[in-house]
C-alpha positions, 0 to 999 in steps of 0.5 A, a space after each residue: 500499500 502506498 503511503 502519502 502524507 496525511 490527506 485533507 479537504 481542500 478548505 479548512 474545517 471551521 475551528 480545526 486549527 488553533 493559534 498554537 499550531 498555525 505554522 504546522 497548518 500552513 505547512 500542511 496546506 502547502 503540501 496539500 496544494 503541492 499535490 495539485 499544482 507545480 512549485 511555480 504555481 504554488 500560491 501563498 494566498 491560496 495556502 492562507 485561504 485554505 488554512 483560514 488565516 490572513 494573506 500575510 500569515 505565511 510571510 509572518 511565519 516563513 518570510 517568503 515562499 522559499 521559507 515555506 517550501 523549506 519547512 514543507 521539505 523538512 516536514 517531508 523528511 519527518 514523514 519519511 522517517 515516520 514511514 520507515 520506522 513503521 515499516 521497520 517495526 514489523 521486521 525483527 532487529 536481527 533480520 538485517 537483509 529484511 530491514 534493508 528490504 523494508 527501508 528500500 520499500 518505504 523509500 520507494 513507496 514514499 517517493 511514488 506517493 509524494 512525488 512533488 514533495 520528494 522532488 522538493 526535499 532533494 531537488 534544486 528548487 530550494 536555493 541555499 539550504 543552509 539558510 534553513 537549519 530545520 531542513 538541514 537537521 531533518 535531512 541529516 536525521 533521515 540519512 542517519 536513520 538509513 545509515 543505522 539500518 545499512 551500516 551493520 551489513 557492511 564488512 568490518 573496516 579492516 575487511 571493507 574495500 572502501 570507507 563505510 561513509 562512501 559505501 553508505 553513500 553509494 547504497 543510498 544513491 542507488 536506491 534514490 536513483 531508482 526512486 527518482 525514476 519511479 517519480 518521473 514514471 520512466 520505464 526501464 529500457 528493456 521490454 520486461 513488464 515485470 521489472 516495472 512493478 514496485 514489488 519486483 523493483 524493491 526485491 531487485 534493488 535489495 538483492 543488488 545492494 546486498 550483492 554490492 555490499 558483499 562484494 566490498 569484503 576483502 581478506 
């Protein structure tokens, strides 16, 4: 089952949001609008209208449109982490290949179900990301979560053909690349319909990563 960030009606139910979580409300409605329009057409005015607040509210909380986009991307990382935690909770702690499979699947599911948000999280739409500590922090937490799952699969440092940091980066890059292809609905070059299914691609990517990790072992 594909998991999306929480869905909601197109306008705010009366009294749903309170002053204490107005910022979260604006982020929520920004993500909802991103499901329907491109980043270029994302409207602060419409987001404010959906949240039932004044037109100036987004600027008060985020400064400008990019500030809101950064907060939306940070929330995307939180949602991705939550999904992976949910999937991993169903896998025994000592089943390392199974945990890798769960991470691959949850990553692919999130990307496919939240394509525009996923591209905002990782793409070039945001300028200087270091301007947004919340986004930087959540991105690091997300990657560390991935590393904590994959690192136990790596050979010990003295028997590994490359530093662990490089190996983890390569494994993540492979998974991320496939996720991006699914977001853009790019078909594989070979004529094999089975290879297009999510289940098959998740299984194949997991096997590929495990084989690549095994190939790092040196004696």
